[in-house]
C-alpha positions in Angstrom: 83.9 -128.2 -35.5 80.7 -128.8 -33.2 78.1 -128.3 -35.9 75.4 -129.2 -33.6 76.4 -126.4 -31.1 76.6 -124.1 -33.7 73.3 -124.9 -34.9 72.0 -124.7 -31.2 73.4 -121.1 -30.8 72.3 -120.1 -34.2 68.8 -121.2 -33.3 68.9 -119.3 -29.7 69.6 -116.3 -31.4 66.9 -116.9 -33.9 64.4 -117.3 -31.0 65.8 -114.2 -29.4 65.5 -111.9 -32.3 62.4 -113.0 -33.2 61.4 -112.2 -29.7 62.3 -108.8 -30.3 60.9 -108.4 -33.4 57.5 -109.6 -32.1 57.8 -106.9 -28.9 58.6 -104.1 -31.6 55.4 -105.2 -33.4 53.5 -105.5 -30.8 54.4 -102.2 -29.7 53.9 -100.6 -32.8 50.5 -102.1 -33.3 49.4 -100.9 -30.0 50.5 -97.3 -30.6 48.8 -97.1 -34.0 45.5 -98.9 -33.4 44.8 -98.3 -29.7 46.2 -95.0 -28.3 46.4 -91.5 -29.1 50.4 -91.1 -29.1 52.2 -92.0 -32.1 55.2 -94.5 -32.0 57.9 -91.2 -33.2 56.0 -89.3 -30.1 56.4 -92.2 -27.9 60.0 -92.8 -28.2 60.4 -88.7 -28.2 58.7 -88.5 -25.0 61.2 -90.8 -23.4 58.8 -93.9 -23.7 55.9 -92.3 -22.3 52.4 -91.7 -24.1 50.4 -88.5 -23.4 51.6 -85.0 -24.4 54.7 -83.5 -23.2 54.0 -80.1 -21.5 54.5 -76.7 -23.0 53.8 -73.7 -21.4 50.6 -71.9 -22.8 50.7 -68.4 -24.4 49.8 -65.9 -22.1 48.3 -62.6 -23.1 50.6 -59.5 -22.2 50.8 -55.9 -23.2 54.3 -54.3 -24.2 53.6 -51.2 -21.8 51.8 -49.8 -19.2 48.6 -47.4 -20.1 50.2 -44.4 -18.4 53.9 -45.3 -19.3 54.9 -42.3 -21.7 52.2 -40.1 -20.4 52.7 -39.6 -17.1 56.1 -38.9 -15.7 55.4 -40.3 -12.4 55.1 -43.8 -13.7 58.3 -45.6 -14.8 58.9 -49.3 -16.4 62.5 -49.3 -14.5 63.2 -52.0 -12.4 61.1 -52.6 -9.5 62.3 -53.4 -5.9 59.0 -55.2 -4.6 61.1 -57.3 -2.0 60.1 -54.8 1.2 58.0 -52.5 -0.7 56.4 -51.6 2.8 59.7 -49.9 3.6 58.8 -46.9 0.9 56.4 -45.8 3.8 59.4 -45.2 5.8 57.2 -46.2 9.0 58.8 -48.3 11.7 55.6 -49.5 13.1 54.6 -50.4 9.8 57.6 -52.5 9.2 57.3 -54.2 12.6 53.4 -55.2 12.0 54.6 -56.6 8.7 57.5 -58.8 10.3 55.0 -60.3 12.9 52.2 -60.9 10.7 54.5 -63.0 8.4 55.7 -65.0 11.2 52.2 -65.4 13.1 49.4 -65.4 10.6 47.5 -68.6 10.9 46.1 -68.4 7.4 49.8 -68.5 6.1 50.6 -71.4 8.2 47.8 -73.5 7.2 48.6 -72.9 3.6 52.2 -74.3 4.6 50.9 -77.2 5.7 49.1 -77.8 2.4 53.0 -77.8 1.3 53.5 -80.6 3.6 50.5 -82.4 2.1 51.9 -81.9 -1.5 55.1 -83.4 -0.8 53.6 -86.3 0.9 51.8 -87.0 -2.3 55.1 -86.2 -4.4 56.9 -88.8 -2.4 53.8 -91.5 -2.9 54.3 -90.9 -6.9 58.0 -91.4 -6.7 57.4 -94.6 -4.5 55.5 -95.9 -7.3 58.5 -96.2 -9.8 59.8 -99.2 -7.5 58.0 -102.6 -6.8 54.5 -101.1 -6.1 53.7 -104.3 -3.8 56.0 -105.5 -1.0 54.4 -107.5 1.2 55.0 -109.9 4.0 52.6 -112.8 4.8 51.9 -115.5 7.6 49.2 -117.7 8.5 48.3 -120.9 10.5 45.4 -122.9 9.6 44.1 -126.0 11.3 42.5 -128.6 8.6 40.1 -131.1 9.7 39.4 -133.5 6.6 36.3 -135.3 5.8 36.1 -139.0 6.7 33.4 -139.7 4.0 35.1 -139.0 0.7 37.0 -141.5 -1.6 40.7 -142.2 -0.9 40.0 -140.7 2.6 43.8 -139.9 3.8 45.0 -141.5 7.1 46.0 -138.4 8.7 42.4 -136.7 9.0 43.6 -133.3 10.7 46.5 -131.1 10.8 48.2 -128.0 11.4 49.8 -126.0 8.6 52.0 -122.9 9.1 52.9 -120.5 6.5 55.0 -117.6 5.9 56.8 -115.6 3.3 57.2 -112.4 1.3 55.3 -111.5 -2.3 57.0 -109.0 -4.6 54.9 -107.4 -7.5 56.3 -104.7 -10.1 54.4 -103.4 -12.6 57.2 -102.3 -15.4 56.3 -98.4 -16.2 56.3 -99.7 -20.1 54.2 -96.6 -21.0 55.1 -93.8 -18.5 52.1 -93.9 -16.4 53.8 -93.8 -13.0 56.5 -91.4 -14.4 53.6 -89.1 -16.1 52.1 -89.1 -12.2 55.5 -88.0 -10.8 55.5 -85.4 -13.2 52.0 -84.0 -12.1 53.4 -84.6 -8.5 56.2 -82.3 -9.2 54.2 -79.5 -10.9 51.3 -79.5 -8.0 54.0 -79.2 -5.4 55.2 -76.1 -7.2 51.8 -75.0 -7.3 51.5 -75.3 -3.7 54.4 -73.3 -3.3 53.1 -71.0 -5.4 49.9 -70.5 -3.4 52.0 -70.2 -0.2 53.6 -67.4 -1.8 50.2 -65.5 -3.1 48.9 -65.9 0.4 51.9 -64.2 1.8 51.5 -61.7 -0.8 47.9 -61.0 -0.1 48.6 -61.0 3.9 51.5 -58.5 3.6 49.2 -55.8 1.4 46.3 -56.4 3.8 48.4 -55.5 6.8 49.7 -52.5 5.3 46.2 -51.5 4.1 44.6 -52.1 7.5 47.3 -50.1 9.1 46.6 -47.3 6.5 43.1 -47.4 7.2 43.7 -47.0 11.1 45.9 -44.0 10.5 43.3 -42.4 8.3 40.5 -43.0 10.6 42.4 -41.4 13.2 43.2 -38.2 11.4 39.4 -38.2 10.6 38.6 -38.4 14.3 40.8 -35.8 14.9 39.5 -33.5 12.2 35.9 -34.1 13.1 36.9 -33.2 17.0 38.7 -29.9 15.7 35.7 -29.3 13.8 33.6 -29.8 16.7 35.8 -27.2 18.6 35.2 -24.7 15.9 31.8 -25.4 15.6 31.2 -24.8 19.3 32.6 -21.4 19.0 30.0 -20.2 16.5 27.2 -21.4 19.4 28.9 -19.5 21.8 28.8 -16.3 19.7 25.2 -16.9 18.5 24.1 -17.8 22.1 25.9 -14.5 23.3 24.4 -12.3 20.4 20.7 -14.0 21.1 21.3 -12.7 24.9 22.1 -9.1 23.7 19.1 -9.4 21.8 21.3 -9.0 18.5 20.2 -12.5 17.0 17.3 -14.8 17.0 16.8 -18.2 18.3 17.1 -19.8 14.9 20.5 -18.8 14.7 21.5 -20.6 18.2 19.7 -23.6 17.2 21.0 -23.6 13.7 24.7 -23.3 15.1 23.9 -26.4 17.6 22.3 -28.4 15.2 25.5 -28.1 13.3 27.7 -29.4 16.2 25.2 -32.2 17.2 25.6 -33.5 13.4 29.5 -33.1 13.6 29.2 -35.1 16.8 27.2 -37.6 15.2 30.3 -38.8 12.9 32.4 -39.3 15.7 30.7 -43.0 16.9 31.0 -43.9 13.2 34.9 -43.7 13.1 34.9 -45.0 16.2 33.7 -48.0 15.4 35.2 -48.6 12.0 38.5 -47.7 14.0 37.8 -50.6 16.3 36.7 -53.0 13.6 40.0 -52.2 11.7 41.9 -52.7 15.1 40.0 -56.2 15.1 40.9 -56.9 11.5 44.6 -56.2 12.5 44.7 -58.4 15.2 43.6 -61.7 13.2 46.3 -60.5 10.7 48.9 -60.5 13.1 47.5 -64.0 14.4 46.3 -62.8 17.8 43.1 -62.4 19.8 41.5 -58.8 19.4 42.6 -56.6 22.1 43.2 -52.7 21.8 46.2 -52.3 19.3 45.3 -48.7 18.5 46.5 -47.8 22.2 49.8 -50.1 21.6 50.4 -48.1 18.3 49.4 -44.8 19.4 48.5 -41.7 17.4 50.4 -41.3 13.8 50.1 -39.7 10.4 48.7 -41.4 7.4 51.6 -43.0 5.7 52.9 -40.8 3.4 53.6 -42.4 -0.2 56.3 -40.9 -2.7 54.8 -39.5 -5.7 56.4 -41.6 -8.3 56.6 -45.5 -8.6 58.8 -47.8 -10.6 56.5 -50.9 -12.1 59.3 -52.7 -14.6 57.3 -54.2 -17.9 54.1 -56.1 -17.8 55.7 -59.2 -19.0 57.4 -59.2 -15.7 54.1 -60.1 -14.1 54.3 -63.6 -15.4 57.2 -65.0 -13.3 56.8 -62.5 -10.2 53.1 -62.9 -9.6 52.6 -66.1 -7.6 49.2 -66.8 -8.5 50.0 -66.5 -12.3 52.8 -69.0 -11.8 50.3 -71.2 -9.5 47.9 -71.4 -12.3 50.6 -72.2 -14.8 52.0 -75.0 -12.7 48.3 -76.3 -12.5 48.3 -76.4 -16.0 51.6 -78.4 -16.3 50.0 -81.1 -13.4 47.3 -81.7 -15.5 49.0 -81.9 -18.8 50.6 -85.0 -17.0 47.6 -86.6 -16.2 46.4 -86.9 -19.6 49.2 -89.3 -19.8 48.5 -91.0 -16.6 44.6 -91.5 -18.4 46.3 -92.9 -21.8 48.1 -95.4 -20.2 45.2 -97.4 -19.8 44.5 -98.1 -23.3 47.6 -100.4 -23.3 48.2 -103.6 -21.7 50.4 -103.4 -18.4 53.4 -105.9 -17.8 54.4 -107.0 -14.5 57.1 -109.2 -12.5 56.0 -110.8 -9.8 57.6 -113.5 -7.1 56.9 -114.9 -3.6 59.1 -116.7 -1.1 57.5 -119.0 1.3 58.1 -121.3 4.0 55.4 -123.9 5.0 55.1 -126.5 7.6 53.0 -128.4 9.9 55.4 -127.7 12.9 56.8 -124.6 14.1 60.0 -126.1 14.8 60.5 -127.0 11.5 58.9 -124.1 9.5 62.2 -122.6 8.5 63.9 -126.1 7.5 65.3 -125.9 3.8 62.6 -128.8 3.0 59.9 -126.2 4.0 61.3 -123.5 1.3 59.1 -122.9 -1.7 58.4 -119.7 -4.3 57.6 -118.8 -7.5 58.5 -116.0 -10.0 57.5 -114.9 -13.5 56.0 -112.2 -15.7 52.5 -111.6 -16.0 50.2 -109.0 -18.2 47.0 -107.6 -17.9 44.8 -105.5 -20.6 41.7 -103.6 -19.7 40.0 -104.8 -22.9 36.6 -104.1 -24.4 36.6 -100.9 -22.0 38.0 -98.6 -24.9 34.8 -96.3 -24.9 35.3 -95.7 -20.9 39.2 -95.2 -21.3 39.0 -92.7 -24.3 36.5 -90.7 -22.7 38.5 -90.6 -19.6 41.6 -89.4 -21.8 39.0 -86.7 -23.3 38.0 -85.7 -19.8 41.3 -85.0 -18.8 42.0 -83.0 -22.1 38.9 -81.0 -21.0 40.0 -80.1 -17.9 43.6 -79.2 -19.0 41.9 -76.9 -21.5 40.1 -75.4 -18.7 43.4 -75.1 -16.8 44.8 -73.2 -19.8 42.0 -70.6 -19.8 41.8 -70.2 -16.3 45.8 -69.2 -16.4 45.3 -66.9 -19.4 42.6 -65.4 -17.4 44.7 -64.8 -14.5 47.2 -62.9 -16.7 44.6 -60.6 -17.8 43.2 -60.0 -14.3 46.7 -59.3 -12.9 47.1 -56.8 -15.6 43.8 -55.2 -14.7 44.7 -55.0 -11.3 47.8 -53.4 -11.7 46.2 -50.7 -14.3 43.6 -50.0 -11.8 45.8 -49.5 -8.9 48.0 -47.3 -10.9 45.3 -44.8 -12.2 43.8 -45.0 -8.6 47.4 -44.0 -7.4 47.8 -41.1 -9.9 44.3 -39.8 -9.3 44.2 -40.1 -5.8 47.4 -37.4 -5.7 45.2 -35.0 -8.0 42.5 -35.3 -6.0 44.3 -34.4 -2.9 45.8 -31.6 -4.3 42.7 -29.9 -5.3 41.0 -31.1 -1.8 44.2 -29.5 -0.1 43.5 -26.1 -1.9 39.8 -26.4 -1.0 40.2 -26.9 2.7 42.8 -24.2 3.0 40.4 -21.6 1.6 37.4 -22.8 3.4 39.4 -22.8 6.8 40.1 -19.2 5.9 36.6 -18.4 4.9 35.4 -20.0 8.1 37.6 -17.6 10.3 36.3 -14.7 8.3 33.0 -15.6 8.8 33.4 -16.1 12.8 35.2 -12.8 12.8 32.4 -11.2 10.9 29.5 -13.1 13.3 31.4 -11.8 16.6 30.8 -8.4 15.2 27.1 -8.9 14.4 28.2 -8.3 10.6 27.4 -11.6 9.0 24.3 -13.9 8.7 24.6 -17.1 10.9 23.4 -19.2 8.0 26.3 -18.6 6.0 28.6 -19.8 9.2 26.5 -23.0 9.2 26.5 -24.0 5.8 30.3 -23.2 5.7 31.1 -25.2 8.9 29.4 -28.2 7.4 30.8 -28.0 4.4 34.6 -27.8 6.4 33.8 -31.0 8.1 33.3 -33.0 4.8 35.9 -31.4 3.0 38.5 -32.1 5.5 37.3 -35.7 6.0 37.5 -36.0 2.3 40.8 -34.7 2.2 42.0 -37.5 4.9 40.2 -40.3 3.0 41.8 -38.9 -0.5 45.3 -39.1 1.3 44.9 -42.3 2.7 43.6 -43.7 -0.6 47.1 -42.5 -2.3 48.8 -44.9 0.4 46.1 -47.7 -0.2 46.6 -47.4 -4.0 50.3 -47.9 -3.9 49.7 -50.8 -1.6 47.3 -52.3 -4.4 49.9 -51.7 -7.0 52.7 -53.9 -5.1 50.2 -56.1 -4.3 49.2 -56.3 -8.0 52.9 -56.5 -9.2 53.4 -59.8 -6.9 55.5 -58.2 -4.4 56.4 -58.9 -0.8 56.9 -63.1 -1.2 60.8 -62.3 -1.9 60.9 -62.2 1.9 60.8 -65.9 2.1 63.8 -66.3 0.1 65.5 -63.2 2.4 64.9 -65.3 5.6 64.5 -68.9 4.7 64.5 -69.7 8.9 61.2 -68.0 9.2 59.7 -69.9 6.2 61.1 -73.5 5.7 59.6 -73.9 2.5 61.1 -75.0 -0.6 62.3 -72.7 -3.1 60.1 -73.3 -6.8 61.2 -70.3 -8.8 63.8 -67.5 -7.6 63.4 -64.0 -7.6 66.1 -63.5 -10.2 65.0 -66.0 -12.5 64.8 -64.8 -16.2 61.5 -64.1 -17.9 60.4 -67.0 -20.5 59.1 -66.1 -23.7 56.0 -68.5 -23.8 55.9 -70.4 -27.0 52.4 -70.2 -29.1 50.7 -73.6 -28.7 48.3 -75.1 -31.1 44.8 -73.5 -31.2 42.3 -75.0 -28.8 39.2 -76.6 -30.0 36.2 -74.6 -30.7 33.3 -76.0 -28.1 30.8 -76.2 -31.0 32.9 -78.7 -32.7 32.7 -81.0 -29.7 28.9 -81.6 -29.9 
C-alpha cells in the first residue's frame, strides 16, 4: 500500500475541508457582524441579503355605502371591459376606438415600457461577466541612453492585443435583487400604461357627453328665445293698441336679450369641448361637431353593478402600479445592503504582444493571466448603513403611497356613486318643474294675448323657464358623466388591450381574470418620532 500517496490525499482533503470551513466561518462572521440580514434569512432568501418582498396590507371596506340601501346599486360582477357600450351610442363607440389607437399621450406612455424593458435587459445582463473587453494598442518606445546598463536596442515598436474578462460573483444577491427591482419596475410601467388608457377612455366619453349636453342647452336657449319673442310681439301689439305701457315692451325685450346672451357662452364652451376631443383623438383641432352632427345626451341605465370594493385592488391599474413600485423599492434595499460585504470576482486576460505585426499572433507571442480577487468597502460602514436606511425610508414612503392610492380609489368610486344616484333624483324633480313651468308659460301667454294678465309675471316665468331647462339638460348630462366616473373609478376600459393585442403590443402584467389576492398583514411600520 502506498502510504505516502494516502497521506498526500488525506492532506489534500484536510486542506479542502479546512478551506470550506473557513469559507463558512467567514460568511457567518460577515452576516453576524456587518449586515442587516441574518444567516438563516440569507439562506432562506436564496443566498440574497435584504428583505424578501411581502405585499403590504391595503385598507378596504367590505361593501359600498349605498349597497343594501338603494336597489339601483348592485355588487354583482361588473363588466368594465367595454363599459361605454351601455350608452348604446355608435358615435361614442367609434370615438373610443379612434382615441385608443391614436392618442399621443398613450403612445408616449407606451415608450416608457420600452425604456423599462431595456432597463430590465441591462439588469439581467449583469448576472453574466460584467466586463468583456477586447483591447489593442501600438506603442513606439524610445529608451534613454544615459541610464545604467543601457540596453543595446534604444527604440522599438510594441504591438499588443487581447481580450479581458471580469465577473463579479453574485454572492450576496446584489444583481439578482436588482433584477427583481427591474421586473417590478417593468410591471409598474405596464400598469402606468393601463392607467393612462383608463383615463383616456373616460375623458373621451366625458367630453362627448359635454358636447351633447351643450348642444341640448343651445337648442333649449334658442327655443326659449323664440317663446320670449312671442311675448315681445304680444307686448308691442298691446302697446300700439294702448292696452299696455312701454315698460312691458322693454321688459320683454330685456328678457330676450338676456337669454340671447347665453348663446355665445354655450357656443364658446362647445368649441372648447370640440378642441379637447380633437386632442384626445390625436388630431389637430377641427370642427368635429359638424362631423358628429346633432344628437341627444347619452342616456344611462338607472342601475349599475359595481362588484365588491376589494376587487379594486386587482382591477385598478394605478393601485397595481403603486404596489409594483413598492416591490421594486423593496428589492433595492437588498442592493444597498450588499455593499456592506466584500465582493468576489474572477478575471482573466488573453494577450498577444510582439514588436512586429507579422509575429503578433505567433504562439510565442501569447500570454495571459487569470485568478480570483476580492474587494471590500471597509471604513465606509456609516455611509453604507445610511444608504440602506435611505432605501428603507423610500420603501416605507411607497407603502404609504400605495395605501393612500387604495383609499383614494374607494373615495372616487363612492363620490361617483352618490353623484350618479342623486343626479337621477335631481333630474326627475327638474323634469316635473320644467313641465309645470312650460304649462304656466303657455297659460300666461294666452292670458297676456287676451290682455288678462300682467306682463311682469310673463317676464319672471320665462326667465325661470330658461334657467330650469338649462339645469335639466345639465342634470341629464351629469347622470351620464357620473356613470363614466364610476367606471373610471372601478378601473374599467384597459381590458381592451387584452382583447385587441395587435393594437396594443404591450406585455401583459396581470390578466383580467386573475383571482383576488388576500394581502398579508405586514409588520408595523416605525413611528417617525422613534427615528429622531
